[in-house]
Biotite code that builds the C-alpha atoms (Angstrom):
import biotite.structure as struc

atoms = struc.array([
    struc.Atom([-172.030, 37.955, 69.652], chain_id="A", res_id=1, res_name="MET", atom_name="CA", element="C"),
    struc.Atom([-170.277, 41.323, 70.002], chain_id="A", res_id=2, res_name="PRO", atom_name="CA", element="C"),
    struc.Atom([-169.555, 43.166, 66.791], chain_id="A", res_id=3, res_name="GLU", atom_name="CA", element="C"),
    struc.Atom([-165.781, 42.744, 67.120], chain_id="A", res_id=4, res_name="HIS", atom_name="CA", element="C"),
    struc.Atom([-165.688, 39.325, 68.748], chain_id="A", res_id=5, res_name="ALA", atom_name="CA", element="C"),
    struc.Atom([-162.473, 37.363, 68.350], chain_id="A", res_id=6, res_name="ASP", atom_name="CA", element="C"),
    struc.Atom([-163.211, 34.473, 66.011], chain_id="A", res_id=7, res_name="THR", atom_name="CA", element="C"),
    struc.Atom([-159.721, 33.010, 66.188], chain_id="A", res_id=8, res_name="THR", atom_name="CA", element="C"),
    struc.Atom([-159.196, 29.622, 67.785], chain_id="A", res_id=9, res_name="ALA", atom_name="CA", element="C"),
    struc.Atom([-155.817, 28.084, 68.515], chain_id="A", res_id=10, res_name="ARG", atom_name="CA", element="C"),
    struc.Atom([-154.564, 24.574, 67.900], chain_id="A", res_id=11, res_name="ILE", atom_name="CA", element="C"),
    struc.Atom([-151.317, 23.934, 69.783], chain_id="A", res_id=12, res_name="ALA", atom_name="CA", element="C"),
    struc.Atom([-148.922, 21.439, 68.237], chain_id="A", res_id=13, res_name="LEU", atom_name="CA", element="C"),
    struc.Atom([-146.002, 19.942, 70.123], chain_id="A", res_id=14, res_name="SER", atom_name="CA", element="C"),
    struc.Atom([-143.490, 17.152, 70.187], chain_id="A", res_id=15, res_name="GLY", atom_name="CA", element="C"),
    struc.Atom([-141.362, 15.454, 67.602], chain_id="A", res_id=16, res_name="ASN", atom_name="CA", element="C"),
    struc.Atom([-142.517, 15.962, 64.002], chain_id="A", res_id=17, res_name="TRP", atom_name="CA", element="C"),
    struc.Atom([-139.884, 13.751, 62.395], chain_id="A", res_id=18, res_name="SER", atom_name="CA", element="C"),
    struc.Atom([-140.308, 10.428, 60.590], chain_id="A", res_id=19, res_name="ILE", atom_name="CA", element="C"),
    struc.Atom([-140.074, 8.419, 63.830], chain_id="A", res_id=20, res_name="CYS", atom_name="CA", element="C"),
    struc.Atom([-143.125, 10.089, 65.383], chain_id="A", res_id=21, res_name="CYS", atom_name="CA", element="C"),
    struc.Atom([-145.168, 11.422, 62.487], chain_id="A", res_id=22, res_name="VAL", atom_name="CA", element="C"),
    struc.Atom([-147.838, 8.715, 62.831], chain_id="A", res_id=23, res_name="THR", atom_name="CA", element="C"),
    struc.Atom([-148.539, 9.961, 66.362], chain_id="A", res_id=24, res_name="ASP", atom_name="CA", element="C"),
    struc.Atom([-148.954, 13.472, 64.983], chain_id="A", res_id=25, res_name="ARG", atom_name="CA", element="C"),
    struc.Atom([-151.348, 12.192, 62.300], chain_id="A", res_id=26, res_name="LEU", atom_name="CA", element="C"),
    struc.Atom([-153.611, 10.811, 64.999], chain_id="A", res_id=27, res_name="SER", atom_name="CA", element="C"),
    struc.Atom([-153.612, 14.165, 66.818], chain_id="A", res_id=28, res_name="GLU", atom_name="CA", element="C"),
    struc.Atom([-154.364, 16.140, 63.651], chain_id="A", res_id=29, res_name="LEU", atom_name="CA", element="C"),
    struc.Atom([-157.153, 13.747, 62.711], chain_id="A", res_id=30, res_name="THR", atom_name="CA", element="C"),
    struc.Atom([-158.731, 14.369, 66.113], chain_id="A", res_id=31, res_name="THR", atom_name="CA", element="C"),
    struc.Atom([-158.448, 18.158, 65.696], chain_id="A", res_id=32, res_name="HIS", atom_name="CA", element="C"),
    struc.Atom([-159.932, 18.062, 62.212], chain_id="A", res_id=33, res_name="LEU", atom_name="CA", element="C"),
    struc.Atom([-162.708, 15.691, 63.217], chain_id="A", res_id=34, res_name="GLY", atom_name="CA", element="C"),
    struc.Atom([-163.840, 17.901, 66.071], chain_id="A", res_id=35, res_name="SER", atom_name="CA", element="C"),
    struc.Atom([-163.754, 21.001, 63.863], chain_id="A", res_id=36, res_name="LEU", atom_name="CA", element="C"),
    struc.Atom([-165.835, 19.417, 61.140], chain_id="A", res_id=37, res_name="LEU", atom_name="CA", element="C"),
    struc.Atom([-168.223, 17.438, 63.353], chain_id="A", res_id=38, res_name="ALA", atom_name="CA", element="C"),
    struc.Atom([-169.128, 20.356, 65.572], chain_id="A", res_id=39, res_name="GLY", atom_name="CA", element="C"),
    struc.Atom([-168.628, 22.941, 62.884], chain_id="A", res_id=40, res_name="ARG", atom_name="CA", element="C"),
    struc.Atom([-167.981, 25.117, 65.909], chain_id="A", res_id=41, res_name="GLU", atom_name="CA", element="C"),
    struc.Atom([-167.333, 28.146, 63.743], chain_id="A", res_id=42, res_name="ALA", atom_name="CA", element="C"),
    struc.Atom([-168.344, 29.514, 60.419], chain_id="A", res_id=43, res_name="ASP", atom_name="CA", element="C"),
    struc.Atom([-166.049, 29.410, 57.418], chain_id="A", res_id=44, res_name="ALA", atom_name="CA", element="C"),
    struc.Atom([-164.537, 32.803, 58.164], chain_id="A", res_id=45, res_name="SER", atom_name="CA", element="C"),
    struc.Atom([-163.103, 31.662, 61.471], chain_id="A", res_id=46, res_name="THR", atom_name="CA", element="C"),
    struc.Atom([-159.347, 31.635, 61.539], chain_id="A", res_id=47, res_name="SER", atom_name="CA", element="C"),
    struc.Atom([-157.300, 28.941, 63.158], chain_id="A", res_id=48, res_name="ARG", atom_name="CA", element="C"),
    struc.Atom([-153.969, 29.746, 64.704], chain_id="A", res_id=49, res_name="GLU", atom_name="CA", element="C"),
    struc.Atom([-151.679, 26.759, 64.529], chain_id="A", res_id=50, res_name="ILE", atom_name="CA", element="C"),
    struc.Atom([-149.172, 27.302, 67.338], chain_id="A", res_id=51, res_name="CYS", atom_name="CA", element="C"),
    struc.Atom([-145.886, 25.460, 66.747], chain_id="A", res_id=52, res_name="VAL", atom_name="CA", element="C"),
    struc.Atom([-143.989, 26.903, 69.741], chain_id="A", res_id=53, res_name="ARG", atom_name="CA", element="C"),
    struc.Atom([-143.594, 23.472, 71.358], chain_id="A", res_id=54, res_name="ASP", atom_name="CA", element="C"),
    struc.Atom([-142.584, 21.528, 68.246], chain_id="A", res_id=55, res_name="VAL", atom_name="CA", element="C"),
    struc.Atom([-139.242, 19.997, 69.237], chain_id="A", res_id=56, res_name="GLU", atom_name="CA", element="C"),
    struc.Atom([-138.097, 18.910, 65.780], chain_id="A", res_id=57, res_name="SER", atom_name="CA", element="C"),
    struc.Atom([-139.496, 18.701, 62.269], chain_id="A", res_id=58, res_name="ILE", atom_name="CA", element="C"),
    struc.Atom([-138.267, 17.011, 59.111], chain_id="A", res_id=59, res_name="ASP", atom_name="CA", element="C"),
    struc.Atom([-139.709, 16.495, 55.617], chain_id="A", res_id=60, res_name="ALA", atom_name="CA", element="C"),
    struc.Atom([-142.308, 14.014, 56.890], chain_id="A", res_id=61, res_name="SER", atom_name="CA", element="C"),
    struc.Atom([-143.551, 16.421, 59.532], chain_id="A", res_id=62, res_name="GLY", atom_name="CA", element="C"),
    struc.Atom([-143.576, 19.309, 57.048], chain_id="A", res_id=63, res_name="CYS", atom_name="CA", element="C"),
    struc.Atom([-145.625, 17.258, 54.603], chain_id="A", res_id=64, res_name="GLN", atom_name="CA", element="C"),
    struc.Atom([-148.132, 16.286, 57.277], chain_id="A", res_id=65, res_name="LEU", atom_name="CA", element="C"),
    struc.Atom([-148.462, 19.871, 58.466], chain_id="A", res_id=66, res_name="LEU", atom_name="CA", element="C"),
    struc.Atom([-148.891, 21.078, 54.869], chain_id="A", res_id=67, res_name="ALA", atom_name="CA", element="C"),
    struc.Atom([-151.654, 18.536, 54.235], chain_id="A", res_id=68, res_name="VAL", atom_name="CA", element="C"),
    struc.Atom([-153.392, 19.573, 57.466], chain_id="A", res_id=69, res_name="PHE", atom_name="CA", element="C"),
    struc.Atom([-153.240, 23.276, 56.543], chain_id="A", res_id=70, res_name="LEU", atom_name="CA", element="C"),
    struc.Atom([-154.537, 22.604, 53.040], chain_id="A", res_id=71, res_name="ARG", atom_name="CA", element="C"),
    struc.Atom([-157.348, 20.464, 54.393], chain_id="A", res_id=72, res_name="HIS", atom_name="CA", element="C"),
    struc.Atom([-158.392, 23.231, 56.776], chain_id="A", res_id=73, res_name="LEU", atom_name="CA", element="C"),
    struc.Atom([-158.407, 25.708, 53.878], chain_id="A", res_id=74, res_name="ARG", atom_name="CA", element="C"),
    struc.Atom([-160.429, 23.321, 51.745], chain_id="A", res_id=75, res_name="ARG", atom_name="CA", element="C"),
    struc.Atom([-163.072, 23.238, 54.470], chain_id="A", res_id=76, res_name="HIS", atom_name="CA", element="C"),
    struc.Atom([-163.255, 27.015, 54.641], chain_id="A", res_id=77, res_name="GLY", atom_name="CA", element="C"),
    struc.Atom([-161.030, 27.725, 57.618], chain_id="A", res_id=78, res_name="PHE", atom_name="CA", element="C"),
    struc.Atom([-158.199, 30.259, 57.538], chain_id="A", res_id=79, res_name="ALA", atom_name="CA", element="C"),
    struc.Atom([-155.194, 28.648, 59.277], chain_id="A", res_id=80, res_name="PRO", atom_name="CA", element="C"),
    struc.Atom([-152.138, 30.663, 60.240], chain_id="A", res_id=81, res_name="THR", atom_name="CA", element="C"),
    struc.Atom([-148.890, 29.316, 61.679], chain_id="A", res_id=82, res_name="ILE", atom_name="CA", element="C"),
    struc.Atom([-147.930, 31.273, 64.821], chain_id="A", res_id=83, res_name="VAL", atom_name="CA", element="C"),
    struc.Atom([-145.114, 31.257, 67.394], chain_id="A", res_id=84, res_name="ASN", atom_name="CA", element="C"),
    struc.Atom([-142.588, 29.711, 65.039], chain_id="A", res_id=85, res_name="GLN", atom_name="CA", element="C"),
    struc.Atom([-139.284, 28.833, 66.691], chain_id="A", res_id=86, res_name="PRO", atom_name="CA", element="C"),
    struc.Atom([-136.272, 29.434, 64.475], chain_id="A", res_id=87, res_name="GLU", atom_name="CA", element="C"),
    struc.Atom([-135.589, 25.695, 64.067], chain_id="A", res_id=88, res_name="HIS", atom_name="CA", element="C"),
    struc.Atom([-139.118, 25.139, 62.703], chain_id="A", res_id=89, res_name="VAL", atom_name="CA", element="C"),
    struc.Atom([-138.979, 28.168, 60.417], chain_id="A", res_id=90, res_name="ARG", atom_name="CA", element="C"),
    struc.Atom([-135.539, 27.285, 59.033], chain_id="A", res_id=91, res_name="SER", atom_name="CA", element="C"),
    struc.Atom([-136.355, 23.589, 58.551], chain_id="A", res_id=92, res_name="SER", atom_name="CA", element="C"),
    struc.Atom([-139.552, 24.378, 56.668], chain_id="A", res_id=93, res_name="MET", atom_name="CA", element="C"),
    struc.Atom([-137.755, 26.939, 54.495], chain_id="A", res_id=94, res_name="ALA", atom_name="CA", element="C"),
    struc.Atom([-134.838, 24.600, 53.778], chain_id="A", res_id=95, res_name="MET", atom_name="CA", element="C"),
    struc.Atom([-137.258, 21.833, 52.783], chain_id="A", res_id=96, res_name="LEU", atom_name="CA", element="C"),
    struc.Atom([-139.325, 24.135, 50.555], chain_id="A", res_id=97, res_name="GLY", atom_name="CA", element="C"),
    struc.Atom([-142.378, 24.431, 52.798], chain_id="A", res_id=98, res_name="PHE", atom_name="CA", element="C"),
    struc.Atom([-141.993, 28.124, 53.596], chain_id="A", res_id=99, res_name="ASP", atom_name="CA", element="C"),
    struc.Atom([-144.980, 28.992, 51.371], chain_id="A", res_id=100, res_name="ALA", atom_name="CA", element="C"),
    struc.Atom([-147.141, 27.063, 53.850], chain_id="A", res_id=101, res_name="GLU", atom_name="CA", element="C"),
    struc.Atom([-145.918, 29.351, 56.633], chain_id="A", res_id=102, res_name="LEU", atom_name="CA", element="C"),
    struc.Atom([-147.054, 32.361, 54.645], chain_id="A", res_id=103, res_name="GLU", atom_name="CA", element="C"),
    struc.Atom([-150.409, 30.785, 53.845], chain_id="A", res_id=104, res_name="GLY", atom_name="CA", element="C"),
    struc.Atom([-149.682, 30.754, 50.130], chain_id="A", res_id=105, res_name="THR", atom_name="CA", element="C"),
    struc.Atom([-149.191, 27.024, 49.705], chain_id="A", res_id=106, res_name="GLY", atom_name="CA", element="C"),
    struc.Atom([-151.040, 25.596, 46.766], chain_id="A", res_id=107, res_name="VAL", atom_name="CA", element="C"),
])
């Protein structure tokens, strides 16, 4: 592997992240997490960009699910970062108190 190889992988999220569709999102996130852990395709220092560009809407349920996913990735040694945040996602997460998750400081 080259000395300065890019060790960032991207997970693209999309669709409706509100209460009516959050169970569909759970299934998708479970698949992402399962493949990461089963293949352990990267070492613990590998960052994960979570692209939310195509998230159509998000409410408290979607924010909670995303927060749990980010925390679970961190617990398993990955370094997730939210990228390509549309204003509606950023403002909804801030209004609902999840803005610390966007900064990677969620506890």
